[in-house]
MMTF fields as JSON, N, C-alpha, C and O atoms, coordinates in Angstrom:
{
  "mmtfVersion": "1.0.0",
  "mmtfProducer": "UNKNOWN",
  "numBonds": 431,
  "numAtoms": 432,
  "numGroups": 108,
  "numChains": 1,
  "numModels": 1,
  "chainsPerModel": [1],
  "groupsPerChain": [108],
  "chainIdList": ["A"],
  "bondAtomList": [4, 2, 8, 6, 12, 10, 16, 14, 20, 18, 24, 22, 28, 26, 32, 30, 36, 34, 40, 38, 44, 42, 48, 46, 52, 50, 56, 54, 60, 58, 64, 62, 68, 66, 72, 70, 76, 74, 80, 78, 84, 82, 88, 86, 92, 90, 96, 94, 100, 98, 104, 102, 108, 106, 112, 110, 116, 114, 120, 118, 124, 122, 128, 126, 132, 130, 136, 134, 140, 138, 144, 142, 148, 146, 152, 150, 156, 154, 160, 158, 164, 162, 168, 166, 172, 170, 176, 174, 180, 178, 184, 182, 188, 186, 192, 190, 196, 194, 200, 198, 204, 202, 208, 206, 212, 210, 216, 214, 220, 218, 224, 222, 228, 226, 232, 230, 236, 234, 240, 238, 244, 242, 248, 246, 252, 250, 256, 254, 260, 258, 264, 262, 268, 266, 272, 270, 276, 274, 280, 278, 284, 282, 288, 286, 292, 290, 296, 294, 300, 298, 304, 302, 308, 306, 312, 310, 316, 314, 320, 318, 324, 322, 328, 326, 332, 330, 336, 334, 340, 338, 344, 342, 348, 346, 352, 350, 356, 354, 360, 358, 364, 362, 368, 366, 372, 370, 376, 374, 380, 378, 384, 382, 388, 386, 392, 390, 396, 394, 400, 398, 404, 402, 408, 406, 412, 410, 416, 414, 420, 418, 424, 422, 428, 426],
  "bondOrderList": [1, 1, 1, 1, 1, 1, 1, 1, 1, 1, 1, 1, 1, 1, 1, 1, 1, 1, 1, 1, 1, 1, 1, 1, 1, 1, 1, 1, 1, 1, 1, 1, 1, 1, 1, 1, 1, 1, 1, 1, 1, 1, 1, 1, 1, 1, 1, 1, 1, 1, 1, 1, 1, 1, 1, 1, 1, 1, 1, 1, 1, 1, 1, 1, 1, 1, 1, 1, 1, 1, 1, 1, 1, 1, 1, 1, 1, 1, 1, 1, 1, 1, 1, 1, 1, 1, 1, 1, 1, 1, 1, 1, 1, 1, 1, 1, 1, 1, 1, 1, 1, 1, 1, 1, 1, 1, 1],
  "groupList": [{"groupName": "GLY", "atomNameList": ["N", "CA", "C", "O"], "elementList": ["N", "C", "C", "O"], "formalChargeList": [0, 0, 0, 0], "bondAtomList": [1, 0, 2, 1, 3, 2], "bondOrderList": [1, 1, 2], "singleLetterCode": "G", "chemCompType": "PEPTIDE LINKING"}, {"groupName": "ARG", "atomNameList": ["N", "CA", "C", "O"], "elementList": ["N", "C", "C", "O"], "formalChargeList": [0, 0, 0, 0], "bondAtomList": [1, 0, 2, 1, 3, 2], "bondOrderList": [1, 1, 2], "singleLetterCode": "R", "chemCompType": "L-PEPTIDE LINKING"}, {"groupName": "LYS", "atomNameList": ["N", "CA", "C", "O"], "elementList": ["N", "C", "C", "O"], "formalChargeList": [0, 0, 0, 0], "bondAtomList": [1, 0, 2, 1, 3, 2], "bondOrderList": [1, 1, 2], "singleLetterCode": "K", "chemCompType": "L-PEPTIDE LINKING"}, {"groupName": "CYS", "atomNameList": ["N", "CA", "C", "O"], "elementList": ["N", "C", "C", "O"], "formalChargeList": [0, 0, 0, 0], "bondAtomList": [1, 0, 2, 1, 3, 2], "bondOrderList": [1, 1, 2], "singleLetterCode": "C", "chemCompType": "L-PEPTIDE LINKING"}, {"groupName": "SER", "atomNameList": ["N", "CA", "C", "O"], "elementList": ["N", "C", "C", "O"], "formalChargeList": [0, 0, 0, 0], "bondAtomList": [1, 0, 2, 1, 3, 2], "bondOrderList": [1, 1, 2], "singleLetterCode": "S", "chemCompType": "L-PEPTIDE LINKING"}, {"groupName": "VAL", "atomNameList": ["N", "CA", "C", "O"], "elementList": ["N", "C", "C", "O"], "formalChargeList": [0, 0, 0, 0], "bondAtomList": [1, 0, 2, 1, 3, 2], "bondOrderList": [1, 1, 2], "singleLetterCode": "V", "chemCompType": "L-PEPTIDE LINKING"}, {"groupName": "GLU", "atomNameList": ["N", "CA", "C", "O"], "elementList": ["N", "C", "C", "O"], "formalChargeList": [0, 0, 0, 0], "bondAtomList": [1, 0, 2, 1, 3, 2], "bondOrderList": [1, 1, 2], "singleLetterCode": "E", "chemCompType": "L-PEPTIDE LINKING"}, {"groupName": "THR", "atomNameList": ["N", "CA", "C", "O"], "elementList": ["N", "C", "C", "O"], "formalChargeList": [0, 0, 0, 0], "bondAtomList": [1, 0, 2, 1, 3, 2], "bondOrderList": [1, 1, 2], "singleLetterCode": "T", "chemCompType": "L-PEPTIDE LINKING"}, {"groupName": "PHE", "atomNameList": ["N", "CA", "C", "O"], "elementList": ["N", "C", "C", "O"], "formalChargeList": [0, 0, 0, 0], "bondAtomList": [1, 0, 2, 1, 3, 2], "bondOrderList": [1, 1, 2], "singleLetterCode": "F", "chemCompType": "L-PEPTIDE LINKING"}, {"groupName": "LEU", "atomNameList": ["N", "CA", "C", "O"], "elementList": ["N", "C", "C", "O"], "formalChargeList": [0, 0, 0, 0], "bondAtomList": [1, 0, 2, 1, 3, 2], "bondOrderList": [1, 1, 2], "singleLetterCode": "L", "chemCompType": "L-PEPTIDE LINKING"}, {"groupName": "MET", "atomNameList": ["N", "CA", "C", "O"], "elementList": ["N", "C", "C", "O"], "formalChargeList": [0, 0, 0, 0], "bondAtomList": [1, 0, 2, 1, 3, 2], "bondOrderList": [1, 1, 2], "singleLetterCode": "M", "chemCompType": "L-PEPTIDE LINKING"}, {"groupName": "ALA", "atomNameList": ["N", "CA", "C", "O"], "elementList": ["N", "C", "C", "O"], "formalChargeList": [0, 0, 0, 0], "bondAtomList": [1, 0, 2, 1, 3, 2], "bondOrderList": [1, 1, 2], "singleLetterCode": "A", "chemCompType": "L-PEPTIDE LINKING"}, {"groupName": "ASN", "atomNameList": ["N", "CA", "C", "O"], "elementList": ["N", "C", "C", "O"], "formalChargeList": [0, 0, 0, 0], "bondAtomList": [1, 0, 2, 1, 3, 2], "bondOrderList": [1, 1, 2], "singleLetterCode": "N", "chemCompType": "L-PEPTIDE LINKING"}, {"groupName": "GLN", "atomNameList": ["N", "CA", "C", "O"], "elementList": ["N", "C", "C", "O"], "formalChargeList": [0, 0, 0, 0], "bondAtomList": [1, 0, 2, 1, 3, 2], "bondOrderList": [1, 1, 2], "singleLetterCode": "Q", "chemCompType": "L-PEPTIDE LINKING"}, {"groupName": "ASP", "atomNameList": ["N", "CA", "C", "O"], "elementList": ["N", "C", "C", "O"], "formalChargeList": [0, 0, 0, 0], "bondAtomList": [1, 0, 2, 1, 3, 2], "bondOrderList": [1, 1, 2], "singleLetterCode": "D", "chemCompType": "L-PEPTIDE LINKING"}, {"groupName": "HIS", "atomNameList": ["N", "CA", "C", "O"], "elementList": ["N", "C", "C", "O"], "formalChargeList": [0, 0, 0, 0], "bondAtomList": [1, 0, 2, 1, 3, 2], "bondOrderList": [1, 1, 2], "singleLetterCode": "H", "chemCompType": "L-PEPTIDE LINKING"}, {"groupName": "PRO", "atomNameList": ["N", "CA", "C", "O"], "elementList": ["N", "C", "C", "O"], "formalChargeList": [0, 0, 0, 0], "bondAtomList": [1, 0, 2, 1, 3, 2], "bondOrderList": [1, 1, 2], "singleLetterCode": "P", "chemCompType": "L-PEPTIDE LINKING"}, {"groupName": "TRP", "atomNameList": ["N", "CA", "C", "O"], "elementList": ["N", "C", "C", "O"], "formalChargeList": [0, 0, 0, 0], "bondAtomList": [1, 0, 2, 1, 3, 2], "bondOrderList": [1, 1, 2], "singleLetterCode": "W", "chemCompType": "L-PEPTIDE LINKING"}, {"groupName": "TYR", "atomNameList": ["N", "CA", "C", "O"], "elementList": ["N", "C", "C", "O"], "formalChargeList": [0, 0, 0, 0], "bondAtomList": [1, 0, 2, 1, 3, 2], "bondOrderList": [1, 1, 2], "singleLetterCode": "Y", "chemCompType": "L-PEPTIDE LINKING"}, {"groupName": "ILE", "atomNameList": ["N", "CA", "C", "O"], "elementList": ["N", "C", "C", "O"], "formalChargeList": [0, 0, 0, 0], "bondAtomList": [1, 0, 2, 1, 3, 2], "bondOrderList": [1, 1, 2], "singleLetterCode": "I", "chemCompType": "L-PEPTIDE LINKING"}],
  "groupTypeList": [0, 1, 2, 2, 3, 4, 4, 5, 4, 3, 0, 6, 1, 7, 7, 0, 8, 9, 7, 5, 6, 0, 6, 9, 8, 10, 3, 0, 11, 12, 2, 4, 0, 13, 9, 0, 9, 0, 14, 1, 15, 12, 1, 12, 6, 16, 17, 16, 5, 14, 4, 2, 11, 8, 0, 4, 0, 7, 9, 11, 13, 5, 1, 13, 5, 11, 3, 0, 11, 15, 15, 7, 9, 3, 5, 11, 0, 0, 13, 9, 18, 11, 17, 0, 9, 2, 0, 10, 12, 0, 9, 16, 0, 7, 7, 14, 10, 16, 0, 2, 16, 9, 0, 6, 11, 7, 8, 19],
  "groupIdList": [1, 2, 3, 4, 5, 6, 7, 8, 9, 10, 11, 12, 13, 14, 15, 16, 17, 18, 19, 20, 21, 22, 23, 24, 25, 26, 27, 28, 29, 30, 31, 32, 33, 34, 35, 36, 37, 38, 39, 40, 41, 42, 43, 44, 45, 46, 47, 48, 49, 50, 51, 52, 53, 54, 55, 56, 57, 58, 59, 60, 61, 62, 63, 64, 65, 66, 67, 68, 69, 70, 71, 72, 73, 74, 75, 76, 77, 78, 79, 80, 81, 82, 83, 84, 85, 86, 87, 88, 89, 90, 91, 92, 93, 94, 95, 96, 97, 98, 99, 100, 101, 102, 103, 104, 105, 106, 107, 108],
  "secStructList": [7, 7, 7, 7, 3, 3, 3, 3, 3, 3, 7, 1, 1, 3, 3, 3, 3, 3, 3, 6, 6, 1, 7, 3, 3, 3, 3, 3, 7, 7, 6, 6, 1, 6, 6, 7, 1, 1, 1, 7, 7, 7, 3, 3, 3, 3, 3, 3, 7, 7, 4, 4, 4, 6, 6, 6, 1, 1, 7, 7, 7, 3, 3, 3, 3, 3, 3, 7, 1, 1, 3, 3, 3, 3, 3, 3, 6, 6, 3, 3, 3, 3, 3, 3, 1, 6, 6, 4, 4, 4, 7, 7, 1, 7, 7, 1, 1, 7, 7, 1, 7, 7, 3, 3, 7, 7, 7, 7],
  "xCoordList": [-32.506, -32.58, -32.366, -32.137, -32.444, -32.27, -33.506, -34.628, -33.288, -34.369, -34.419, -33.388, -35.619, -35.797, -35.697, -36.454, -34.758, -34.471, -35.377, -35.562, -35.94, -36.782, -36.054, -36.344, -35.093, -34.305, -33.011, -32.877, -32.065, -30.748, -30.383, -30.683, -29.733, -29.212, -27.747, -27.395, -26.907, -25.476, -25.022, -25.296, -24.331, -23.698, -22.227, -21.822, -21.433, -20.0, -19.341, -18.603, -19.61, -19.06, -20.1, -19.756, -21.37, -22.479, -23.523, -23.765, -24.142, -25.189, -26.395, -26.254, -27.588, -28.835, -29.635, -29.775, -30.162, -30.965, -32.362, -32.522, -33.364, -34.754, -35.379, -35.284, -36.024, -36.65, -38.092, -38.666, -38.667, -40.062, -41.005, -42.137, -40.542, -41.348, -41.217, -41.875, -40.362, -40.184, -39.126, -39.093, -38.253, -37.146, -35.958, -35.774, -35.149, -33.975, -32.721, -32.598, -31.795, -30.498, -29.424, -29.534, -28.382, -27.312, -25.956, -25.787, -24.977, -23.603, -22.654, -23.055, -21.38, -20.348, -19.75, -19.74, -19.242, -18.608, -19.659, -20.809, -19.244, -20.201, -19.587, -20.029, -18.573, -17.867, -18.804, -18.6, -19.824, -20.768, -22.097, -23.045, -22.185, -23.436, -24.447, -25.636, -23.976, -24.886, -25.554, -26.467, -25.116, -25.796, -27.063, -27.909, -27.21, -28.424, -28.549, -29.656, -27.402, -27.416, -27.124, -27.004, -27.009, -26.808, -25.367, -25.096, -24.431, -23.012, -22.223, -22.812, -20.914, -20.064, -19.153, -18.089, -19.565, -18.771, -19.107, -20.279, -18.075, -18.288, -18.863, -18.621, -19.621, -20.198, -19.842, -20.05, -19.302, -18.964, -20.12, -20.107, -21.121, -22.313, -23.542, -23.492, -24.636, -25.858, -26.386, -26.496, -26.706, -27.289, -28.649, -28.817, -29.633, -30.966, -31.013, -30.454, -31.686, -31.975, -33.249, -34.225, -33.248, -34.395, -35.62, -35.667, -36.6, -37.783, -38.625, -39.474, -38.422, -39.151, -38.681, -39.354, -37.529, -37.024, -37.847, -37.787, -38.608, -39.451, -40.836, -41.543, -41.229, -42.55, -42.489, -41.423, -43.596, -43.707, -43.604, -44.538, -42.473, -42.259, -42.996, -43.016, -43.597, -44.299, -43.463, -42.601, -43.714, -43.002, -43.531, -44.722, -42.668, -43.055, -42.294, -41.088, -42.985, -42.335, -41.623, -42.191, -40.385, -39.622, -40.017, -40.034, -40.334, -40.773, -39.671, -39.65, -38.746, -37.664, -36.446, -36.558, -35.263, -34.017, -33.079, -33.035, -32.33, -31.337, -30.086, -30.139, -28.968, -27.698, -26.847, -26.666, -26.323, -25.393, -23.987, -23.725, -23.09, -21.7, -21.575, -20.824, -22.296, -22.183, -23.539, -23.607, -24.611, -25.941, -26.853, -26.521, -27.993, -29.005, -30.364, -30.627, -31.219, -32.607, -33.508, -33.158, -34.656, -35.636, -37.044, -37.255, -37.987, -39.406, -39.999, -39.906, -40.611, -41.262, -42.51, -42.466, -43.616, -44.852, -45.283, -45.919, -44.941, -45.314, -44.472, -44.759, -43.428, -42.563, -41.153, -40.714, -40.456, -39.075, -38.135, -38.284, -37.164, -36.166, -34.779, -34.539, -33.866, -32.484, -31.562, -31.891, -30.401, -29.386, -28.016, -27.881, -27.005, -25.643, -25.046, -25.376, -24.168, -23.43, -24.356, -25.099, -24.307, -25.138, -24.774, -23.599, -25.777, -25.584, -25.193, -24.997, -25.076, -24.7, -25.782, -26.941, -25.421, -26.365, -27.601, -28.7, -27.412, -28.515, -29.432, -30.458, -29.085, -29.942, -29.831, -28.726, -30.96, -30.905, -30.485, -30.851, -29.745, -29.393, -29.596, -30.263, -29.061, -29.215, -28.286, -27.349, -28.535, -27.806, -27.316, -27.338, -26.872, -26.393, -27.464, -27.147, -28.709, -29.815, -31.11, -31.229, -32.082, -33.357, -33.986, -33.719, -34.79, -35.476, -36.687, -37.571, -36.743, -37.862, -37.856, -36.816, -38.988, -39.034, -38.825, -39.13, -38.302, -38.108, -39.419, -39.54, -40.392, -41.699, -42.358, -41.818, -43.539, -44.299, -43.576, -43.068, -43.535, -42.873, -43.837, -44.674, -43.71, -44.553, -43.664, -42.489, -44.216, -43.46, -44.153, -45.379, -43.371, -43.918, -44.142, -44.599],
  "yCoordList": [-8.124, -7.277, -5.813, -5.461, -5.009, -3.566, -2.953, -3.399, -1.923, -1.208, 0.208, 0.789, 0.761, 2.139, 3.065, 2.932, 4.004, 4.904, 6.139, 6.73, 6.524, 7.722, 8.904, 10.055, 8.625, 9.711, 9.152, 7.956, 10.067, 9.723, 10.728, 11.915, 10.254, 11.141, 10.786, 9.613, 11.797, 11.581, 12.183, 13.348, 11.394, 11.87, 12.098, 12.19, 12.189, 12.434, 11.312, 11.576, 10.052, 8.896, 7.787, 6.609, 8.172, 7.226, 7.704, 8.904, 6.765, 7.121, 6.217, 5.006, 6.819, 6.081, 6.239, 7.346, 5.131, 5.119, 4.646, 3.578, 5.421, 5.072, 4.662, 5.398, 3.484, 3.023, 3.505, 3.951, 3.412, 3.815, 2.907, 3.295, 1.698, 0.779, 1.047, 0.385, 2.024, 2.34, 1.507, 1.43, 0.877, 0.116, 1.047, 1.998, 0.763, 1.575, 0.739, -0.35, 1.26, 0.628, 1.599, 2.805, 1.077, 1.908, 1.374, 0.171, 2.288, 1.876, 2.938, 4.071, 2.559, 3.479, 3.069, 1.89, 4.064, 3.828, 3.42, 3.856, 2.579, 2.048, 1.904, 1.065, 2.711, 2.618, 2.793, 2.184, 3.62, 3.898, 3.184, 3.457, 2.275, 1.567, 2.389, 2.072, 3.457, 4.367, 3.775, 4.387, 2.597, 1.961, 1.234, 0.93, 0.948, 0.302, -1.158, -1.682, -1.828, -3.218, -4.207, -5.407, -3.714, -4.598, -4.988, -5.868, -4.349, -4.616, -3.331, -2.262, -3.424, -2.248, -2.408, -1.792, -3.226, -3.465, -2.435, -2.174, -1.851, -0.928, -1.695, -2.893, -1.004, -1.614, -0.757, 0.456, -1.403, -0.707, -0.675, 0.101, -1.516, -1.571, -1.412, -1.761, -0.896, -0.73, -2.066, -3.052, -2.068, -3.228, -2.823, -1.694, -3.74, -3.392, -3.375, -4.247, -2.373, -2.324, -3.143, -2.957, -4.039, -4.916, -4.081, -3.465, -4.058, -3.225, -3.725, -2.982, -4.951, -5.448, -4.749, -4.813, -4.084, -3.357, -2.104, -1.555, -1.653, -0.479, -0.931, -1.558, -0.626, -1.031, -2.347, -2.764, -2.983, -4.201, -5.45, -6.251, -5.612, -6.822, -6.835, -7.862, -5.735, -5.68, -4.901, -4.109, -5.123, -4.391, -2.967, -2.751, -2.013, -0.605, 0.095, -0.103, 0.901, 1.655, 2.864, 3.615, 3.04, 4.211, 5.35, 5.185, 6.503, 7.655, 8.692, 9.402, 8.777, 9.762, 9.201, 8.423, 9.601, 9.224, 10.429, 11.187, 10.6, 11.669, 11.082, 10.551, 11.181, 10.646, 11.772, 12.804, 11.57, 12.516, 11.958, 10.968, 12.576, 12.122, 10.75, 9.904, 10.518, 9.261, 8.699, 7.853, 9.146, 8.663, 8.764, 9.423, 8.105, 8.148, 8.308, 7.729, 9.087, 9.255, 8.824, 8.986, 8.281, 7.997, 8.059, 7.938, 8.249, 8.226, 6.993, 6.821, 6.135, 4.919, 4.687, 4.768, 4.402, 4.151, 5.311, 5.105, 6.539, 7.725, 7.97, 8.886, 7.156, 7.274, 7.681, 7.388, 8.361, 8.768, 7.75, 7.405, 7.27, 6.309, 6.917, 7.734, 6.523, 6.994, 5.855, 5.044, 5.801, 4.831, 5.388, 6.295, 4.829, 5.304, 5.706, 5.125, 6.697, 7.109, 7.651, 8.606, 7.039, 7.451, 8.865, 9.193, 9.68, 11.042, 12.031, 13.212, 11.573, 12.471, 13.507, 13.157, 14.773, 15.872, 15.764, 16.142, 15.248, 15.171, 13.985, 13.901, 13.05, 11.879, 10.961, 10.674, 10.501, 9.6, 8.205, 7.764, 7.515, 6.106, 5.406, 4.371, 5.907, 5.217, 4.014, 3.921, 3.097, 1.838, 1.632, 2.557, 0.407, 0.132, -0.464, -1.009, -0.364, -0.735, -0.107, 0.218, 0.061, 0.633, -0.239, -1.438, 0.346, -0.396, 0.373, 0.659, 0.712, 1.47, 2.884, 3.543, 3.355, 4.715, 5.771, 5.552, 6.909, 8.023, 8.736, 9.437, 8.566, 9.192, 9.424, 9.099, 9.995, 10.277, 11.345, 12.32, 11.151, 12.104, 13.247, 13.161, 14.313, 15.498, 16.705, 16.704, 17.713, 18.911, 20.112, 20.217, 21.012, 22.224, 23.277, 24.378],
  "zCoordList": [16.342, 15.185, 15.548, 16.705, 14.565, 14.746, 15.376, 15.135, 16.189, 16.862, 16.325, 15.986, 16.25, 15.803, 17.007, 17.968, 16.945, 18.054, 17.994, 16.93, 19.15, 19.195, 19.826, 19.5, 20.745, 21.338, 21.913, 22.171, 22.102, 22.628, 23.71, 23.584, 24.781, 25.812, 26.04, 26.159, 26.101, 26.298, 27.611, 27.897, 28.402, 29.618, 29.33, 28.171, 30.374, 30.19, 29.389, 28.44, 29.773, 29.062, 28.943, 28.852, 28.943, 28.908, 27.913, 27.788, 27.204, 26.252, 26.458, 26.627, 26.444, 26.538, 25.261, 24.741, 24.755, 23.535, 23.892, 24.483, 23.545, 23.792, 22.466, 21.483, 22.429, 21.19, 21.112, 22.106, 19.923, 19.739, 20.539, 20.831, 20.895, 21.706, 23.2, 24.002, 23.594, 25.007, 25.687, 26.915, 24.908, 25.483, 25.674, 24.915, 26.701, 26.995, 26.811, 27.371, 26.02, 25.796, 26.268, 26.047, 26.918, 27.461, 27.023, 26.824, 26.874, 26.628, 27.142, 27.411, 27.277, 27.73, 29.051, 29.404, 29.792, 31.092, 32.118, 32.06, 33.054, 34.025, 35.414, 36.2, 35.725, 37.004, 38.195, 39.245, 38.032, 39.12, 38.944, 39.681, 37.983, 37.726, 36.955, 36.948, 36.297, 35.613, 34.372, 33.818, 33.928, 32.796, 33.224, 32.383, 34.516, 35.008, 34.64, 34.517, 34.461, 34.021, 35.146, 34.9, 36.377, 37.517, 37.76, 38.577, 37.064, 37.277, 37.065, 36.906, 37.062, 36.884, 35.658, 35.596, 34.69, 33.489, 32.411, 32.14, 31.797, 30.677, 29.491, 29.342, 28.653, 27.452, 26.24, 26.244, 25.2, 23.96, 22.977, 22.021, 23.209, 22.364, 23.252, 24.431, 22.715, 23.512, 24.056, 23.327, 25.35, 26.034, 26.584, 27.045, 26.54, 27.056, 28.587, 29.251, 29.122, 30.548, 30.752, 30.026, 31.726, 31.975, 32.328, 33.392, 31.449, 31.672, 32.838, 33.33, 33.296, 34.464, 35.737, 36.766, 35.671, 36.839, 37.119, 38.219, 36.14, 36.312, 36.721, 35.932, 37.927, 38.394, 39.136, 39.59, 39.257, 40.075, 39.213, 39.154, 38.549, 37.762, 36.442, 35.763, 36.06, 34.782, 33.782, 34.164, 32.526, 31.489, 31.449, 31.227, 31.658, 31.631, 30.52, 30.365, 29.757, 28.696, 29.274, 30.066, 28.872, 29.272, 28.345, 27.125, 28.917, 28.128, 27.931, 26.925, 28.909, 28.853, 29.54, 30.488, 29.055, 29.704, 29.7, 28.731, 30.79, 30.9, 31.546, 32.655, 30.843, 31.337, 31.893, 31.247, 33.097, 33.699, 33.667, 32.984, 34.392, 34.422, 35.083, 34.599, 36.175, 36.918, 37.324, 38.215, 36.696, 37.05, 35.823, 34.837, 35.907, 34.853, 35.505, 36.559, 34.884, 35.307, 34.165, 32.996, 34.497, 33.448, 34.022, 35.228, 33.127, 33.465, 32.807, 31.592, 33.619, 33.127, 33.959, 35.186, 33.303, 34.027, 34.903, 35.936, 34.5, 35.263, 36.505, 37.276, 36.709, 37.88, 37.458, 36.346, 38.363, 38.133, 38.766, 39.938, 37.988, 38.456, 38.323, 37.434, 39.202, 39.147, 39.541, 40.406, 38.896, 39.282, 38.94, 38.118, 39.587, 39.414, 40.742, 41.775, 40.725, 41.91, 42.99, 42.762, 44.16, 45.303, 45.737, 45.907, 45.911, 46.374, 45.29, 45.576, 44.056, 42.962, 42.74, 42.515, 42.8, 42.583, 43.471, 43.066, 44.678, 45.63, 45.461, 46.136, 44.562, 44.374, 45.587, 46.046, 46.105, 47.256, 46.832, 45.743, 47.641, 47.546, 46.233, 46.204, 45.146, 43.874, 43.825, 44.618, 42.905, 42.803, 41.378, 40.566, 41.075, 39.735, 38.823, 37.766, 39.222, 38.329, 38.84, 40.021, 37.933, 38.368, 39.448, 39.519, 40.257, 41.315, 41.751, 40.942, 43.019, 43.564, 42.985, 42.988, 42.493, 41.94, 43.024, 44.197, 42.607, 43.531, 43.815, 44.82, 42.946, 43.12, 41.798, 40.741, 41.873, 40.658, 39.859, 40.414, 38.56, 37.671, 37.387, 36.488, 38.162, 37.972, 37.732, 38.1, 37.126, 36.82, 37.406, 37.371, 37.943, 38.564, 37.504, 37.814]
}
């Protein structure tokens, strides 16, 4: 069914949709795995990112998403996650889907 969107982030050719339930949907270009779907296939319609990828196999609500040209960042379960082009803008070893968090999402 239809989902109620709470926020949207647009990258160069990628878009992330965050629902009021904390689900993340992605669509657009995926050459660098920036959609976080575990493959490199482009998507013309929003596809859900597996929320079990955030944390230790538990469902984690995504609170924020930011799409870049070839990478995506999000905050889920108080942790910062990144995926897409490795080394983009100084991001360490990112992949084509969420996995191990980069660290606690804190702000200076």
